[in-house]
Structures are given as C-alpha cells and as structure tokens.
C-alpha positions as CSV (number, residue, x, y, z in Angstrom):
1,M,67.3,23.3,20.7
2,R,69.9,21.8,18.4
3,A,72.7,23.0,20.6
4,R,71.1,21.5,23.7
5,L,71.1,18.1,22.0
6,I,74.5,18.2,20.3
7,L,76.7,19.8,22.9
8,P,76.1,17.1,25.6
9,L,76.9,14.4,23.1
10,L,80.1,16.3,22.4
11,L,81.1,16.0,26.0
12,V,80.7,12.2,25.9
13,A,83.0,12.1,22.8
14,F,85.6,14.3,24.6
15,L,85.6,12.1,27.7
16,A,86.0,8.9,25.6
17,L,88.8,10.5,23.6
18,A,90.7,11.4,26.8
19,M,90.7,7.7,27.8
20,T,91.8,6.4,24.4
21,R,94.4,8.9,23.2
22,P,97.9,7.4,23.3
23,V,100.3,8.2,26.1
24,D,102.5,11.3,25.5
25,H,105.6,12.2,27.5
26,D,104.5,15.8,27.7
27,E,102.0,14.7,30.4
28,S,104.8,13.7,32.8
29,Q,105.5,17.1,34.5
30,Y,101.8,18.0,34.8
31,V,100.8,14.8,36.5
32,A,103.9,14.9,38.8
33,A,103.2,18.6,39.7
34,A,99.6,17.8,40.6
35,V,100.7,14.8,42.8
36,L,103.5,16.8,44.5
37,S,101.2,19.8,45.1
38,A,98.6,17.4,46.6
39,K,101.3,16.4,49.1
40,G,101.8,20.0,50.1
41,L,104.8,20.9,48.0
42,L,104.8,24.2,46.1
43,P,106.0,24.7,42.5
44,Y,109.4,26.4,42.2
45,R,110.2,26.3,45.9
46,D,109.9,22.5,46.3
47,Y,110.1,21.2,42.8
48,A,111.0,22.4,39.3
49,Y,108.0,23.4,37.2
50,L,108.5,24.7,33.7
51,Q,105.3,26.8,33.4
52,T,103.4,29.5,35.2
53,P,102.1,27.9,38.5
54,L,98.3,27.9,38.7
55,Q,97.4,24.5,37.2
56,P,99.1,22.2,39.7
57,L,97.6,24.2,42.6
58,L,94.1,24.1,41.2
59,I,94.4,20.5,40.3
60,A,96.0,19.4,43.6
61,P,92.6,18.6,45.2
62,V,91.7,16.3,42.3
63,A,95.1,14.5,42.8
64,A,94.5,14.2,46.5
65,I,91.1,12.6,45.9
66,A,92.1,10.4,42.9
67,G,95.3,9.0,44.4
68,A,96.7,6.4,42.1
69,W,94.1,7.4,39.5
70,T,95.4,11.0,39.3
71,W,96.6,10.6,35.7
72,P,93.2,9.5,34.1
73,A,91.4,11.9,36.4
74,L,93.5,14.8,35.0
75,R,92.7,13.7,31.5
76,L,89.0,13.6,32.3
77,V,89.2,17.1,33.9
78,N,90.9,18.4,30.8
79,A,88.3,16.8,28.6
80,L,85.6,18.7,30.6
81,L,87.6,21.9,30.3
82,G,88.0,21.4,26.5
83,W,84.2,20.9,26.2
84,L,83.6,24.1,28.3
85,T,85.8,26.0,25.9
86,V,83.6,24.9,23.0
87,V,80.4,25.8,24.9
88,G,82.0,29.1,25.8
89,I,82.5,29.9,22.1
90,Y,78.8,29.1,21.4
91,V,77.6,31.3,24.3
92,T,80.0,34.2,23.4
93,A,78.9,34.1,19.7
94,R,75.3,34.2,20.7
95,R,75.9,37.1,23.1
96,S,77.8,38.9,20.4
97,G,74.8,38.8,18.1
98,A,75.3,35.6,16.1
99,G,72.3,33.3,15.4
100,E,72.0,29.9,17.0
101,R,72.9,28.1,13.7
102,A,76.0,30.2,13.1
103,G,77.1,29.9,16.8
104,L,76.7,26.1,16.7
105,I,78.6,25.8,13.4
106,A,81.5,27.9,14.9
107,A,81.5,25.9,18.2
108,L,81.6,22.6,16.3
109,G,84.2,23.9,14.0
110,L,86.4,24.6,17.0
111,A,85.6,21.1,18.3
112,A,86.8,19.6,15.0
113,C,90.3,21.1,15.3
114,D,93.0,18.7,16.3
115,I,94.6,21.6,18.1
116,L,91.8,21.6,20.6
117,L,91.2,17.8,20.5
118,F,94.8,17.0,21.4
119,S,94.8,19.6,24.2
120,A,91.6,18.4,25.7
121,A,92.7,14.7,25.7
122,M,96.0,15.1,27.4
123,A,96.9,15.7,31.0
124,R,98.7,18.9,30.0
125,N,98.2,22.6,30.9
126,D,96.4,23.7,27.6
127,A,92.7,23.1,28.4
128,L,92.5,25.0,31.6
129,P,93.7,28.4,30.2
130,A,91.6,27.9,27.1
131,A,88.5,27.4,29.2
132,M,89.4,30.4,31.2
133,L,89.8,32.5,28.1
134,A,86.4,31.3,26.8
135,G,84.8,32.2,30.1
136,A,86.4,35.6,30.1
137,M,85.0,36.1,26.6
138,I,81.5,35.2,27.8
139,A,81.8,37.9,30.5
140,M,83.2,40.4,28.0
141,A,80.3,39.8,25.6
142,G,77.8,40.4,28.4
143,R,76.6,43.7,29.8
144,P,79.4,45.9,31.1
145,T,78.6,45.2,34.8
146,R,80.8,45.2,37.8
147,A,80.5,41.4,38.1
148,N,81.4,40.8,34.4
149,G,84.4,43.1,34.7
150,V,85.8,41.3,37.8
151,L,85.1,37.9,36.2
152,A,86.8,38.8,33.0
153,G,89.9,40.0,34.8
154,L,90.0,37.0,37.1
155,L,89.8,34.5,34.2
156,L,92.2,36.3,31.9
157,A,94.8,36.6,34.6
158,G,94.1,33.0,35.6
159,A,94.7,31.8,32.1
160,A,98.1,33.6,32.1
161,A,98.9,32.1,35.5
162,A,98.3,28.7,34.1
163,K,100.2,29.2,30.8
164,I,102.4,32.2,30.0
165,S,101.3,32.4,26.4
166,Y,97.9,33.6,27.6
167,S,99.5,36.7,29.1
168,L,99.5,38.2,25.6
169,P,95.7,37.9,25.1
170,A,95.2,39.2,28.6
171,A,97.4,42.2,27.8
172,A,95.5,42.6,24.5
173,V,92.2,43.1,26.3
174,G,93.8,45.8,28.5
175,L,95.2,47.6,25.5
176,W,91.8,47.3,23.8
177,M,90.1,48.9,26.8
178,L,92.7,51.7,26.9
179,W,92.2,52.3,23.2
180,R,88.4,52.5,23.7
181,R,89.0,54.7,26.8
182,E,86.9,52.3,28.9
183,R,87.4,51.9,32.6
184,M,89.6,49.0,33.6
185,G,89.1,49.2,37.4
186,W,87.0,46.1,37.9
187,L,89.1,44.1,35.4
188,V,92.2,44.9,37.5
189,V,90.4,43.9,40.7
190,G,89.6,40.5,39.2
191,A,93.1,40.0,38.0
192,A,94.6,40.8,41.4
193,L,94.1,37.3,42.8
194,P,96.0,35.3,40.1
195,V,98.6,38.0,39.8
196,G,99.1,37.9,43.6
197,L,99.4,34.1,43.6
198,V,102.1,34.2,41.0
199,A,103.9,37.0,42.7
200,W,103.9,35.1,46.0
201,L,105.3,32.0,44.6
202,W,107.9,34.0,42.7
203,W,108.9,35.8,46.0
204,L,109.3,32.4,47.7
205,A,111.8,31.2,45.1
206,P,112.7,33.9,42.6
207,A,115.6,32.2,40.9
208,D,113.6,29.0,40.5
209,A,110.5,30.8,39.2
210,L,112.7,32.7,36.7
211,F,114.2,29.4,35.5
212,G,110.9,27.6,35.1
213,V,108.9,30.4,33.5
214,L,111.5,32.2,31.3
215,T,115.0,30.8,31.2
216,F,114.1,27.2,30.4
217,P,111.6,28.0,27.6
218,A,114.0,30.5,26.1
219,K,117.1,28.3,26.1
220,A,116.1,24.7,26.1
221,P,114.8,24.4,22.5
222,A,118.1,25.7,20.9
223,E,120.0,23.1,23.0
224,F,117.7,20.2,22.4
225,Y,117.6,20.8,18.6
226,A,121.3,21.7,18.2
227,D,121.6,18.6,15.9
228,R,118.5,19.6,14.0
229,P,118.7,23.4,13.5
230,W,116.3,23.2,10.6
231,K,113.5,22.5,13.2
232,L,114.0,26.1,14.5
233,S,114.0,27.7,11.0
234,L,111.3,30.1,9.7
235,A,110.5,27.6,6.9
236,A,109.8,24.8,9.4
237,K,107.6,27.2,11.4
238,A,105.6,28.1,8.3
239,V,105.1,24.4,7.3
240,D,104.2,23.4,10.8
241,T,101.7,26.4,11.1
242,L,99.9,25.4,7.9
243,K,99.8,21.8,8.9
244,F,98.4,22.4,12.4
245,L,95.8,24.9,11.2
246,A,94.8,22.6,8.3
247,L,94.0,19.8,10.8
248,G,90.5,21.2,11.2
249,P,88.5,24.1,9.8
250,A,90.6,26.9,11.4
251,L,91.7,28.2,7.9
252,L,88.1,28.2,6.7
253,A,87.1,30.1,9.9
254,A,89.5,32.8,8.9
255,V,87.9,32.9,5.4
256,A,84.5,33.2,7.0
257,V,85.7,36.2,9.1
258,G,87.1,37.9,6.0
259,R,84.0,37.3,3.9
260,G,81.6,38.6,6.7
261,R,83.9,41.5,7.6
262,A,83.7,40.3,11.2
263,L,87.1,41.7,12.3
264,Q,85.6,43.6,15.3
265,G,85.7,44.3,18.9
266,P,88.1,42.7,21.4
267,W,87.9,39.4,19.5
268,L,90.3,40.8,16.8
269,W,92.7,41.9,19.5
270,L,92.5,38.5,21.2
271,A,93.0,36.6,18.0
272,L,96.1,38.7,17.0
273,A,97.6,38.3,20.5
274,G,97.0,34.5,20.2
275,L,98.6,34.5,16.7
276,I,101.7,36.2,18.2
277,A,101.7,33.8,21.2
278,A,101.7,30.9,18.8
279,L,104.5,32.1,16.6
280,L,106.9,33.4,19.3
281,P,108.2,30.0,20.6
282,E,110.6,27.8,18.7
283,P,109.5,25.4,17.4
284,T,105.8,26.0,17.1
285,W,103.7,23.1,18.2
286,R,99.9,22.6,17.6
287,Q,98.8,23.4,21.2
288,Y,100.5,26.8,20.9
289,W,97.7,27.8,18.5
290,L,95.0,27.2,21.0
291,P,94.8,30.8,22.4
292,A,94.0,32.1,18.9
293,L,91.2,29.8,18.1
294,P,88.4,30.9,20.5
295,P,88.2,34.5,19.3
296,L,88.7,33.4,15.7
297,F,85.7,31.1,15.8
298,V,83.5,33.7,17.6
299,M,84.3,36.1,14.7
300,A,83.7,33.3,12.3
301,A,80.2,32.9,13.7
302,L,79.5,36.5,13.1
303,G,80.9,36.3,9.6
304,I,78.7,33.3,8.8
305,D,75.7,35.2,10.0
306,R,76.5,38.2,7.8
307,C,77.6,36.2,4.7
308,P,76.5,32.6,4.7
309,P,79.1,30.1,3.3
310,T,78.9,29.3,-0.4
311,R,78.5,25.8,-1.7
312,A,82.2,25.6,-2.5
313,M,83.1,26.6,1.2
314,R,80.7,23.9,2.5
315,L,82.3,21.3,0.3
316,A,85.8,22.5,1.3
317,A,84.9,22.1,4.9
318,I,84.5,18.3,4.6
319,P,88.2,17.5,4.0
320,F,89.3,20.0,6.7
321,V,86.9,18.5,9.3
322,V,87.9,15.0,8.4
323,A,91.6,15.9,8.7
324,G,91.0,17.5,12.1
325,L,89.1,14.5,13.4
326,A,91.3,11.8,11.9
327,P,93.9,11.5,14.7
328,S,91.1,11.4,17.3
329,L,89.0,8.9,15.3
330,V,92.0,6.6,14.9
331,A,92.6,6.9,18.7
332,L,89.0,6.0,19.5
333,A,89.0,3.1,17.1
334,T,92.4,1.6,17.9
335,G,93.6,3.1,21.1
336,S,93.5,1.8,24.6
337,G,95.5,4.7,25.9
338,M,94.7,5.1,29.6
339,I,93.5,1.5,30.0
340,A,96.8,0.1,28.9
341,A,98.8,2.8,30.8
342,M,96.9,2.1,34.0
343,R,97.5,-1.7,33.7
344,E,101.3,-0.9,33.4
345,R,101.0,1.4,36.3
346,A,99.4,-1.2,38.5
347,V,102.2,-3.7,37.6
348,I,104.8,-1.1,38.4
349,G,103.1,-0.2,41.7
350,E,103.1,-3.8,42.8
351,A,106.8,-4.1,42.0
352,L,107.7,-0.9,43.8
353,G,105.8,-1.7,46.9
354,A,106.5,0.9,49.6
355,R,109.8,2.1,48.1
356,S,109.9,5.8,47.6
357,P,110.6,8.3,46.2
358,V,111.0,7.0,42.6
359,A,113.5,8.5,40.2
360,T,112.1,8.3,36.7
361,L,111.7,10.4,33.6
362,S,108.0,9.2,33.4
363,P,106.7,10.3,36.9
364,Q,103.1,9.9,35.6
365,F,103.5,6.1,36.1
366,V,104.3,6.3,39.8
367,T,102.5,7.4,43.0
368,D,105.5,9.0,44.8
369,P,107.8,10.6,42.2
370,D,111.2,12.0,43.3
371,P,110.7,15.8,43.3
372,R,114.0,16.2,41.5
373,F,112.4,14.5,38.5
374,A,109.1,16.5,38.6
375,A,109.9,18.0,35.2
376,G,110.0,14.5,33.6
377,P,112.5,14.2,30.8
378,F,112.6,17.9,30.0
379,A,114.9,19.3,32.7
380,F,116.9,16.0,32.8
381,R,118.2,16.5,29.2
382,I,119.7,20.0,30.0
383,R,123.4,20.0,29.0
384,R,124.9,23.4,28.9
385,F,123.0,26.4,30.2
386,L,123.1,25.6,33.9
387,S,126.1,25.0,36.1
388,P,126.2,21.9,38.3
389,D,125.6,24.1,41.3
390,D,122.6,25.7,39.6
391,E,121.2,22.3,38.9
392,V,121.3,21.4,42.5
393,A,119.9,24.8,43.5
394,R,117.0,24.4,41.0
395,G,116.1,21.0,42.4
396,I,116.8,19.0,39.2
397,V,119.0,16.1,38.3
398,T,120.8,15.8,34.9
399,P,123.3,13.1,33.8
400,R,126.1,15.5,34.7
401,T,125.1,15.7,38.4
402,L,123.4,12.3,38.7
403,T,126.2,10.5,40.5
404,A,126.9,13.3,43.0
405,Q,123.2,14.0,43.8
406,F,122.4,10.3,44.2
407,A,125.4,9.7,46.4
408,A,124.1,12.4,48.8
409,H,120.4,11.5,48.5
410,P,119.7,8.3,46.7
411,P,116.1,7.6,45.5
412,G,114.1,4.6,46.8
413,A,113.9,3.1,43.4
414,I,114.4,3.8,39.7
415,L,111.8,3.3,37.0
416,I,113.0,2.9,33.3
417,G,110.9,2.5,30.2
418,G,108.4,5.4,30.0
419,E,110.5,7.8,27.9
420,G,111.0,6.8,24.3
421,K,109.5,7.1,20.8
422,W,106.4,5.2,22.0
423,T,105.6,8.2,24.2
424,S,106.8,10.8,21.6
425,G,110.0,11.0,23.6
426,T,113.6,10.1,22.9
427,D,115.0,6.6,23.0
428,G,118.1,6.2,25.2
429,A,117.3,9.3,27.3
430,E,117.0,7.0,30.4
431,A,120.3,5.3,29.9
432,P,122.3,7.3,32.5
433,L,119.8,6.3,35.2
434,E,120.0,2.6,34.3
435,A,123.8,2.8,34.0
436,W,124.0,4.3,37.5
437,A,121.8,1.5,38.9
438,R,124.1,-1.1,37.4
439,A,127.3,0.6,38.5
440,N,126.0,0.8,42.1
441,S,125.0,-2.9,42.2
442,W,121.2,-2.2,42.4
443,R,119.1,-5.2,41.4
444,Q,116.3,-5.4,38.8
445,V,112.9,-6.4,40.2
446,P,111.0,-8.9,38.1
447,L,108.3,-7.0,36.3
448,A,105.4,-8.4,34.1
449,S,106.0,-5.7,31.5
450,R,107.9,-5.6,28.2
451,R,108.5,-1.9,28.4
452,F,109.4,-1.1,32.0
453,R,112.2,-2.0,34.3
454,V,112.4,-1.3,38.1
455,W,115.7,-1.1,39.9
456,V,116.1,-1.1,43.7
457,P,119.0,-1.0,46.1
C-alpha cells in the first residue's frame, strides 16, 4: 500500500525536475537526432550519431507529434522512463523475494541517486536503456516462461542498441545462463529484433556507424583533454567515481548487499558488468554508472531483508540522500530550465522565420537543424583523427572544413550562443562559425536575447 501511494508522487517529482533542470549541451545531439529521424533521415547514413542507434528511431514519433516542443517532450519522456526504472527495481526486488518495505527502500534509494536524477531529467540517451534493463530484470525475476525469455532478450538487446555500455550487462546475462547451463533460445529470439536493426543500419553506412559507435568514443576524449591530461588519469577516475557514488545512497546499498550476503543470481553478474561499463570510458561521468545501479539496489533490497540496517547505517543514510537530492532540489527551487529555454527558442524561431537548415552547435534550439551539425559541439571540435575527406564523408563540419563545405552547400542561417559554460560547454567553440559569417558579409538579425545571435545571408 505504501508503494502505491509513494511511487505516483515520485513520478510527479521526476516530471517537475525534468522541466526545471538547467540546460546541458549534452542534450544537443539527442534532440537533433530525434528531429532529423522524424523527418525520415536515418542515423549514420544521413547524419552523424555518436551512439548506438535505437533511441532516435524510437523517439522519432514523439518528435513528429511534438514539433517545436520536441525538446521538453523528450525530457518528459525521459522522466517517465527514469520513474519506470525505479518502479522496475521495486517489482524485481519483490519478485526476487524481498519484502515490500525493503523493496520500497531500495527503489527510493535508487531514486535519491543524482546519477539517476540527472539522467532522468535530461534529453539524453541514459533513461531509455536503464528502463529497458529494469524491465528485463522484471522478466528475469519472473517464472522461466517463453514470454519472459523473449522479453528479457528483447529489452537487454534494446538497451545495448540505445547505449553501447549496456552491451556488457546483456553479455553478462548470456554468460550467466551459460554458466548455469540454462537454455538461451528464447533470450536469443527476443534479442534478434534490436540486433537486426543495428546490423541493418550498420550495413547501410558501415564506415559512418563504425565512426559513431567506436572510433569517436575511443579517440575523442584524448584529443579534447590533450591540454588537461590529468582528467584522464586513474587518480581522477577514482575521485570522480567516489564523488558520483556518494551523491546518493549507492555506497550504502553496497554495504547492505555485503551485510546481507545478497551477492546472488544474475544481479551480481549485471552489477559487475555495469561496474566495468562505468570504468572503461575516459573520463568517467556520473551517467556512466547508471547500468550498475538497478542490480545493485535489487541486491540491496534482499540484503536489507536478511540483515536490517543498524541505527548507524540509518543515520549515515541521511547525508548521502541529502547529497544525492541536493542538485535536484536546487534546480526545483531556483531553476526555470525548460521554461527559459523555450522562451529563447521562440525568440530564435521568430528571427529565423522560414530560413533553413540552421548551422549551430546547439541544434536543440531550432526546428530544422543542418544535418551536418546533428552531433552538436562534439563532432565539430574534432581536430586530428579524421582527414578533411573523412569529415565530408562522415557528414560533419569542423573548423578545418567549414569554409569548403559552406562554399559548396551554405546553410540557411547560423545560430550562435548555445554552446558555452552556461550549458556546461566550452566558451569560444562557436567562434569559427561567427567568423565565417562575418567574412562572407552575412548580416546579424536583431534578436531579443542576450545570449543568442542569428546570422543570415
């Protein structure tokens, strides 16, 4: 009964947080990909996409319906998916044998982690695979029926097709079943559809898919942090890991697992795979830890049932929960995230009129982004690991090829101002675009905004 009262209220909080969390430049490529896919374009073949491809294709109908409101719509969808992840942990814990109280404590513990709260409030690709993983865990915790096997395979492969780091948890389930000598047939049947989709898109544009899924994530960090090599050190990774896990009760969940000796079943395999997935990239960011949290908190629920928390643990939970909630509470109290962003977007849209496509490093602020800038600021800042011909072939523009590509195919307008420290980006990154506009005698359109500037021929 308590869960039926608390969990719906949690959804309201997630939706409110999605509307108030500050703008982040990470959202750029995911909004752009959804908008472009809604127009019938495909990732890799028609525009650069720096992830596995499922999310923009699944979200494209939302973008087609929402139109100019795609960005806040995607945030609301992700808030719902983040909430479903929490509910999935509660249901999985109960199916695994945990009591209602322990299951609810574990679910709310996950909901108090900034790792999840950030992921559920942004228009990124973190909440979808997390919800799919939680759904697969529900199926795995149920009876070993044909339907549960197909559903688990479908959702695990779907999570990997939305974000490549979830391929490790998916593989971990397969290895666990092999180790247990259990049949994997229906799991494979369920996985066939997402795997087939990825294979098809890869076949359409193999070099572009290889670049987006593997080459860029492997090489871009070393290039971007060349002037800050300490950011890629093991020491920085250790500090960041402790910081992100301490923003919420994740560390206490690990203690509860150990005290209750709840290292069991596929959840241990999933948690270890999530741990490896979080530590492999350089640097490690908070959202990278999300694959590890659902199985961790399910095991924590079982541990709490077997060995209830001591008074010291209950007291220790208070500062961890406060730390996890603090960034979100500040956003709820002071933020006007999407409200202010959509006001700016309306002003920009009025200034742009029917001009399209728009070249910008912040495509989430426009309705018709130039597909060459679909990856936002991330592909634009490449300097060394692609040749000019490769940049053209991959469908991206960088400062090095800007003049040549715009001479052949100029955009309808240029938007400046969405990439900077105010969006967790880099000040000055847009300077080459604005310099090109001035050099080619474009004019600046009057705009009622202190941040943005629109340039047109």
